[in-house]
N, C-alpha and C positions, 0 to 999 in steps of 0.2 A: 305217387312216381315223382313226386318233386322233392328233390333236398333241401334246396335252399329258396329262400323267397327270389320274387322276380317281379318286378313293377314296369309293366309295358303300358303306354299310352296311344294313343289315336288323336290326330290331330287332321285338319283342312278346312275348306270352309264352310258357310252354309251349304247344306244341300248335296255335299260331297260321297254321303253315303258313309262317313263313318262311324256313326252310331251302329247303324245296320253290321259292319264290318267287326266290329270291337264284340257284339252279340254275335254273331255267328262263330268267332274265333271263341269266346268263351264257352258256348256249347260244346266246338268239338271236344277241346282240348278236354273238357268233364267227361267226354264219351273216353275219351282214350288215357283216361284215369288220375287227370292231375286235378288236384285240389286248387278251385279257381272263385275269385270273387271279381266279379263285374260292377262297378260303380260308373261316377258321372261326375263332373264338375260346369259350372258352379251347381254342391251337392255333395250328396253320397252321406251326410250325417244330419241328423235331424236339423241341428243348428243352420248347418249351411245350405240346407234345401229352402229354409224360411227367406234363406239372403239369395236365392235361387230366384226365387218371386219377385223377390224388388229390383234387379238387376235385366231380367230377361220379359218383364210386362211393363206395359204403362208404355207413355209418350217419349219417342227415342232421345230427344232433347231433356228426361228427366234428372239427368246424371250427366256431371261434366263427369270426364274421362278422368280425371285426380282422383275423384271422389269412387267412381268405380273400381281404380284400382285397389283403395282401401279395403271397400265391398269384397270383392275377390281374394286378395290376399286373408281379410279373417276367412271367410268362408274356407280356404284351402288348408288354414292352419288349423282349424276344429276337424277337419278331414282328415286331414295327416292323422293327428293324435287318435281320433277316434275310429278311423279304419284303417286307411292304406297301411302307417308303420305296425299297428299290430300285426296288420293280414302278412305282410314281409317275415316280419319278425319269426310268424309262425310257419313260416314255409311254402306257404301260397303263393300261386301267381297273382297279381293284381293288374286286372286289364280296367284301365279309367277312360273313359269318354270327354277327352280335353284335359290338359293339365296348363303348367305353368305356360307354357309354349302360345297358348291361346292369349294370356294375359299380355304377352311379350308383343303379338302383334294386335290385338284390338285396342286396348288403352297402350302401349309402349310401343307403337309406329302408326297404326292408321286413323284411330281420333285423336292424338295427342303425339307430343315429339318426348315419351315420358321413358325412353326404354330405360336409361341410366337409374330412373328413379324405382321401376318394376325390378331390373337386377337387382339394386342394393336391397329394395324391403324382401325377393326373393332369399335372397343369399343370410339375411337377421331371421327373416321369419319361417324360413322352409327348409334351407338347404339340404334342400334332396331334388337329384335331377332322375329322371326314368332310366332305365337301364335300357330299354328299348322304345325308340318313338317311330310309332309307322304314320308316315301322312299319305293318307288318299288325295291323289291331285287329279282337279277337276276344272274345267273350261266353268271362268264367273258366270255367265249367262247359263250355263246348265244348269248349276249347281242353284245360281238364286231363283231358275223355275223352279225346279224340284220343292226347295227351301218353301216359296210360299205356296206350292201346290198341297201342302200338307194342312193349311189354314188354320193351325194353332193360336194358340194364346201366347207364347212366348216368339213371337216373332219382333220385338225390339229393335236387334240389330239387323235384321232382313231390311227393314223399313228405312234403314239408310243407303239404300239402294245397291248399282250397281256399282258406282265408283269405290265405292267401300273392299266389295267383294272381288273385285283386281287387285285393289291394296293389299288384301290379304293373299290372295293367292300368289304374286311376287314377295310379300315379305315369307310366307312359310317357305317358298323354295329357298329362300335368300336364308335362313335356320337351318335348312338341311345341309346346306355348306357350311355353314359355321359349327353347327355341333354335327357332322357327318364322323362321328364316331357312333351315334347313335339314332340317328335318324336313316330311317329307308322310305324312297319314293315309292308309289305305287300309283299305277293308272287307273283312277276311278270310273273314267268312260268306258266301260265294257261290262258285259252282263255280271250280275251280282256273283255267283257263280263262281265266273274266271278269277275275279277280283280275291273272292275269299281262298281260290287256289294259293294265290300269291302271297297271300296275309299268312295262310297258313305255315305255308314255306319257308318266308322270313323268319318266322316265331319259332319254329323248329330249329334253323340252323342259330338264332340265337339261345337257346336254352343249350342245345347239345356245344355252343363253344364255350359257356359259361360254366356249366356243372361238371 
């Protein structure tokens, strides 16, 4: 059903439910006949998945914000080359759990004052923004409780605590204003299916306006 490629990203603080919503959207669009690729960052390609383990596991102070920025950019470049851009060129809908906006937040704002460096590296090495970004907004305390409740191994950023999550939420909302042409903000503090309904409606409106 898809005549041209689309690039849709999900953003939000840790525990906001964005990964669940990205997966639910991908499943529903496939049921409706669309050709969908679901991926994530950091990761999505073999090389990028190796970098994911480096940046999401271990001690919170394992890397400086500057080193993280370089690692995330390297992972994103490989992801773009090997998966995202080929899928878009083939007319598929790419749904990605996090993209450059997360780097603008974690390394560019909340972990260090590196936003200008993030943007320079992005323009130089990636040079692509999403067509649609869905921000799942969530109270930081509620999101952090959800994230820590998963008890997984990829909790390096959650271990920075509530203050980082508060900065992240404020930063994401500011990005939604800065890039208002592609950001759509959805309240994630509701039943999963209610959030999913809004996510689907937002996506269908985007597809209808761009095809």
